[in-house]
Each structure stands twice: as C-alpha cells, then as structure tokens.
C-alpha positions in Angstrom: 0.0 0.0 0.0 1.1 3.5 -0.8 0.4 6.0 1.9 -1.3 9.2 0.7 0.6 12.4 1.2 -0.9 14.7 3.7 -0.7 18.5 3.6 2.6 18.4 5.5 3.9 15.4 3.6 4.4 16.8 0.1 6.4 14.6 -2.4 10.1 15.6 -2.6 10.9 17.3 -5.9 14.2 16.3 -7.6 17.1 18.7 -6.8 17.9 21.4 -9.3 20.1 20.2 -12.1 23.2 22.0 -13.6 22.9 20.0 -16.9 20.8 22.7 -18.6 23.3 25.3 -17.7 26.2 23.2 -19.1 24.1 22.5 -22.3 23.5 26.3 -22.7 27.3 27.0 -22.2 28.1 24.4 -24.8 25.7 25.9 -27.4 27.2 29.4 -26.6 30.7 28.0 -27.2 29.6 26.3 -30.4 28.2 29.6 -31.8 31.3 31.4 -30.8 33.4 28.8 -32.5 31.6 29.5 -35.7 33.3 32.9 -35.7 36.5 31.9 -33.9 37.4 28.6 -35.6 36.8 24.9 -35.8 38.6 23.8 -32.6 36.4 26.1 -30.5 33.3 25.0 -32.4 34.2 21.3 -31.8 34.7 21.9 -28.1 31.3 23.6 -27.8 29.6 20.8 -29.7 31.2 18.2 -27.4 30.1 20.2 -24.3 26.6 20.5 -25.6 26.3 16.8 -26.5 27.7 15.6 -23.1 25.5 17.9 -21.0 22.5 17.4 -23.2 22.8 13.6 -22.7 23.1 14.1 -18.9 20.1 16.4 -19.0 17.9 13.9 -20.9 19.1 11.1 -18.6 18.2 13.2 -15.6 14.7 13.9 -17.0 14.0 10.3 -17.8 15.9 8.5 -15.0 14.9 7.4 -11.5 15.8 10.8 -9.9 13.1 12.5 -12.0 10.5 10.0 -10.9 11.4 10.4 -7.2 9.2 13.5 -6.8 6.2 12.2 -8.7 3.1 10.6 -7.3 3.5 6.9 -8.0 0.8 5.6 -10.3 -1.5 2.8 -9.1 -0.3 -0.7 -9.8 -1.1 -1.9 -13.2 -4.3 -4.0 -13.3 -5.2 -3.3 -9.6 -8.8 -2.5 -8.6 -10.1 -2.3 -5.1 -12.8 -4.8 -4.0 -16.3 -3.3 -4.0 -19.7 -4.7 -3.5 -20.0 -5.1 -7.2 -17.2 -7.5 -7.6 -13.9 -8.9 -6.5 -10.6 -7.0 -6.7 -8.5 -7.5 -9.8 -5.1 -9.1 -9.1 -1.9 -7.1 -9.4 0.2 -7.4 -12.5 3.4 -9.3 -12.2 6.2 -6.9 -10.9 8.7 -8.2 -13.4 6.3 -7.3 -16.3 5.9 -3.8 -14.8 9.7 -3.3 -14.7 10.1 -4.5 -18.3 7.5 -2.2 -19.6 7.6 1.2 -17.8 5.1 3.0 -20.0 5.7 6.5 -18.6 9.4 6.2 -19.2 8.9 4.8 -22.7 6.6 7.7 -23.6 9.0 10.3 -22.2 11.9 8.8 -24.2 9.9 8.5 -27.4 8.7 12.1 -27.1 12.2 13.5 -26.5 13.7 11.3 -29.3 11.0 12.3 -31.8 11.4 16.0 -30.8 15.2 15.8 -31.2 14.9 14.1 -34.6 12.4 16.7 -35.9 14.6 19.5 -34.6 17.7 18.0 -36.2 16.0 17.6 -39.5 14.9 21.2 -39.5 18.1 22.8 -38.0 21.0 20.9 -39.6 20.2 21.7 -43.3 19.7 25.4 -42.5 22.8 25.6 -40.3 24.9 23.7 -43.0 24.0 26.1 -45.8 24.6 29.1 -43.5 27.9 28.0 -41.9 29.8 25.5 -43.9 30.5 27.7 -47.0 32.3 30.1 -44.6 35.0 27.6 -44.0 35.3 25.5 -47.2 35.3 25.8 -50.9 36.5 29.4 -51.1 39.7 29.0 -53.1 39.6 29.9 -56.8 41.6 28.4 -59.6 45.2 29.6 -60.1 45.3 32.8 -62.3 47.6 33.1 -65.3 48.7 36.8 -65.5 51.1 36.4 -68.4 54.6 35.6 -69.4 57.4 36.5 -67.0 59.2 38.4 -69.8 56.4 40.9 -69.8 57.4 42.1 -66.3 60.7 44.0 -66.7 63.1 43.7 -63.8 62.8 46.5 -61.2 59.6 48.0 -62.6 56.1 48.0 -61.3 52.9 47.1 -63.2 49.3 47.5 -62.1 47.7 44.2 -63.1 43.9 43.7 -63.1 42.3 40.3 -63.8 39.1 38.3 -63.1 39.7 35.8 -60.4 36.9 33.7 -61.8 35.8 34.7 -65.3 32.6 32.6 -64.9 31.5 35.0 -62.2 32.2 38.1 -64.3 33.2 41.5 -63.1 32.3 40.8 -59.5 35.5 38.7 -59.3 37.8 41.4 -60.8 41.0 41.9 -58.7 44.0 44.2 -58.8 47.6 43.5 -57.9 50.8 45.5 -58.0 53.6 43.4 -59.4 57.3 44.1 -59.4 60.0 41.8 -60.8 62.8 41.8 -58.3 65.3 39.8 -60.5 66.6 36.4 -59.6 67.2 35.0 -56.1 69.3 31.8 -55.9 68.6 31.2 -59.6 64.8 31.6 -59.3 62.7 34.6 -60.3 61.6 36.8 -57.4 58.4 38.9 -57.6 56.6 41.2 -55.2 52.9 40.9 -55.8 50.8 43.2 -53.5 47.0 43.1 -53.2 45.3 46.4 -53.5 42.8 45.5 -50.7 43.3 47.9 -47.8 43.9 46.2 -44.5 41.5 48.7 -42.8 38.1 48.1 -44.4 39.0 46.6 -47.8 38.9 49.8 -49.9 41.0 49.7 -53.1 44.5 51.1 -52.5 46.0 53.3 -55.2 49.6 53.9 -56.2 50.7 57.4 -55.4 52.8 58.0 -58.5 52.7 57.9 -62.2 50.7 55.5 -64.4 51.7 55.1 -68.0 48.2 54.4 -69.3 49.3 54.9 -72.9 51.5 51.8 -72.5 48.8 49.7 -71.0 47.8 46.4 -72.7 45.0 43.9 -72.3 45.8 40.3 -73.2 44.0 37.0 -72.9 45.9 34.4 -71.0 45.2 30.7 -70.6 42.3 31.2 -68.2 41.5 35.0 -67.8 41.8 38.4 -69.4 44.6 40.6 -67.9 45.2 44.3 -68.2 48.7 45.6 -67.3 49.7 49.2 -66.8 53.3 50.3 -66.2 53.6 52.4 -63.0 56.2 54.3 -61.0 54.7 54.5 -57.5 56.3 56.3 -54.6 54.0 54.5 -52.1 50.5 53.2 -51.8 47.6 55.1 -50.3 43.9 54.4 -49.5 41.6 57.2 -50.7 38.8 56.1 -48.3 40.3 56.7 -44.8 43.9 57.8 -45.4 45.8 54.5 -44.9 49.3 54.6 -46.3 51.8 51.9 -47.1 55.4 51.8 -48.4 56.6 49.9 -51.5 56.9 46.7 -49.5 53.3 47.0 -48.3 54.1 48.0 -44.7 51.7 50.3 -43.0 53.2 53.7 -42.5 50.1 55.8 -41.5 46.4 55.8 -41.0 44.0 53.3 -39.5 45.1 50.0 -41.2 45.9 47.3 -38.6 48.6 45.6 -40.7 50.4 45.6 -44.0 49.0 44.9 -47.4 48.1 41.3 -48.2 50.3 39.5 -50.8 49.7 37.0 -53.6 51.6 33.7 -53.8 52.9 32.9 -57.3 54.5 30.1 -59.3 56.4 30.2 -62.5 55.2 27.5 -65.0 56.8 27.3 -68.4 57.8 30.9 -68.3 54.4 32.1 -67.2 53.4 33.7 -63.9 50.5 32.1 -62.0 48.9 33.6 -58.9 48.1 30.6 -56.6 46.5 32.2 -53.6 46.9 35.1 -51.1 48.2 35.5 -47.5 48.2 38.2 -44.9 51.4 40.0 -43.8 52.4 41.2 -40.3 55.5 43.0 -41.4 58.3 43.1 -44.0 61.9 43.7 -43.3 64.2 44.5 -46.2 63.3 45.2 -49.8 62.6 43.3 -53.0 64.2 39.9 -53.2 66.0 40.3 -49.9 62.7 41.0 -48.0 61.9 38.9 -45.0 58.1 38.5 -44.8 56.2 37.6 -41.6 53.3 35.9 -43.2 50.0 34.5 -41.9 46.9 32.8 -43.3 44.7 35.2 -45.3 42.6 37.3 -42.9 39.7 39.7 -43.5 40.4 43.5 -43.4 40.4 45.0 -39.9 41.8 41.9 -38.1 45.2 41.9 -36.4 47.4 39.0 -37.3 50.2 39.3 -34.7 51.1 41.0 -31.4 48.9 41.2 -28.3 46.0 42.8 -30.3 45.6 39.6 -32.3 44.3 37.8 -29.1 41.4 40.2 -28.9 40.2 39.5 -32.4 38.4 36.3 -33.8 40.0 34.0 -36.3 38.6 34.7 -39.7 37.5 32.1 -42.2 40.4 30.4 -44.0 40.7 30.6 -47.7 
C-alpha cells in the first residue's frame, strides 16, 4: 500500500540540475566557435552533447521519478460490493514495460529528430560555406618576360571569369630579379587592411602603354607604374613599397599573392596576410599568416582580442 501524502507530507521534488546550464554553455561556445574557428566549435559541440545527454538522462531517470506521485499498480482494482478485486500485474512485467518512461523517451527522441531535420540543413547552408570551398583556380597573369626587372605594373584580372566583373581583382607586381637562380616577384594586393577599400599607387601611371591580353584562363590588363608609395583614398591609410603600413587606420600591411612560374608564365596561386616586411625586394623577410579579413590583427597582443577569420 502507498500512503497518501498529507498537507505536510508533500512529495520531494528532484534537486535542481546544472545540466541545462552546461548545455547552454556548450551551445554558446559552439556559436562562438563558428566565428573563432573549428577547434572552439568542436569543443562547444562536445560540451553541448555531453550535458544534453546528462540532462535527458536526468529527466528520464529514477531521480526524475522520485518527486512524482506513483501511479496505481497496473491492473489493480479495489474490491467493492460489485465484484472482487483484480489481481496485481506481475512486478517483473511492470519493470520491463515502464510506460511512462517509454513515452517520455519517445517524445524526447522524436522532438530531437524533428529539430535536427529542421536545423541541420539550415545551419549547414549558413555556416559550412564560410569555411570550405572558397579557393579559386590559379590565375595566369602572363609571361614572365612581360614584367621588366625593377619595374612596377598594375595588373587587373578576373579571379573567376565565370563570375564576371564581380571577381575582378587588382595586384601591384614588381619583378625583383633572380634569387638563388629563381625569379623573385613582389605581388601586393590592392585591398586595404583597414576596411578593404582599393589602395591606389601614389605615383605615375603610363596608361598609354597599357595592354590587355587574354591568358590561358582569364583576361589581364597591365599598366606600367612608378609608385612612390600606396595610399587608400577612403580613410587615409598609407603603405610603403613593400606593403608595410606607414600611416592611417590599417591594422597591418597589405596582403600579398603567392605565385608560381610555370613554363615561363606567372600564376597567382593564392593570397596571404602579412604582419611586417623587413628589407626590400628579393631580400625582403616577410612575416606571413593565413589570409585574414580586413580590420583583423594577425600578430602581437592585439591579435588575441580578435576572432580568427574564415580560412581561404
């Protein structure tokens, strides 16, 4: 027999659980990791999964049932004048088929499945493209012989001709001569490290000598130039001929393009961010980092305060 609870004998509620707090912390870390980087996102996912599991187990386990009014035994009916009492169901059968626990688990499982089917596709389309598939094909900007040693050229090209003008980029290219028997080039991006405005050469442009040629995979326009420095017309950022910041709000130097020489032709094979450059031309020592978005520090104490941008 189960004694009824009196007014002063209320059922004991299960103690408060910290699992929901841990689950919320895991979700917060996961969302932060979407901005910061995959390791933090993976840590957040692991925390959320562990605490979510503990939370569900807490809701469906014996501790959750401790504060509930126990249901009457299955199949039991008190004796009345109308008939005899029904016998109690076998205790082993009751243990093997806890209906309340089964219904709770089925409800939680079905809810989680529905939530996953709705959330995962949306989250995948919104988040995954930020981290993968952003690298374009190598860009052929012409023969090495078209870049005279010691001279600058403004080179514009479409990074992906299939996308049209939206993919047009500009680079400042200088042939530094040979270094250990290999051609050395300085290839600066014109994207300002402040907010991404187009940096301009502060010097002469020989537009009469410009030429537009079709290479193996794009169309390139080359204009001879004699820059004294590079400046941003938007907010006054200034850079020297090696791309180092010299004035204004930019947080680092100009990004650079990697290049390869294939059969006498120059191919741009990607870009990277630069902390600083010591020296000039082929003797320059470059402190390089993965390509970062404008406005983000890449080295020094300030870099700790900024999130890690998507890799390209």
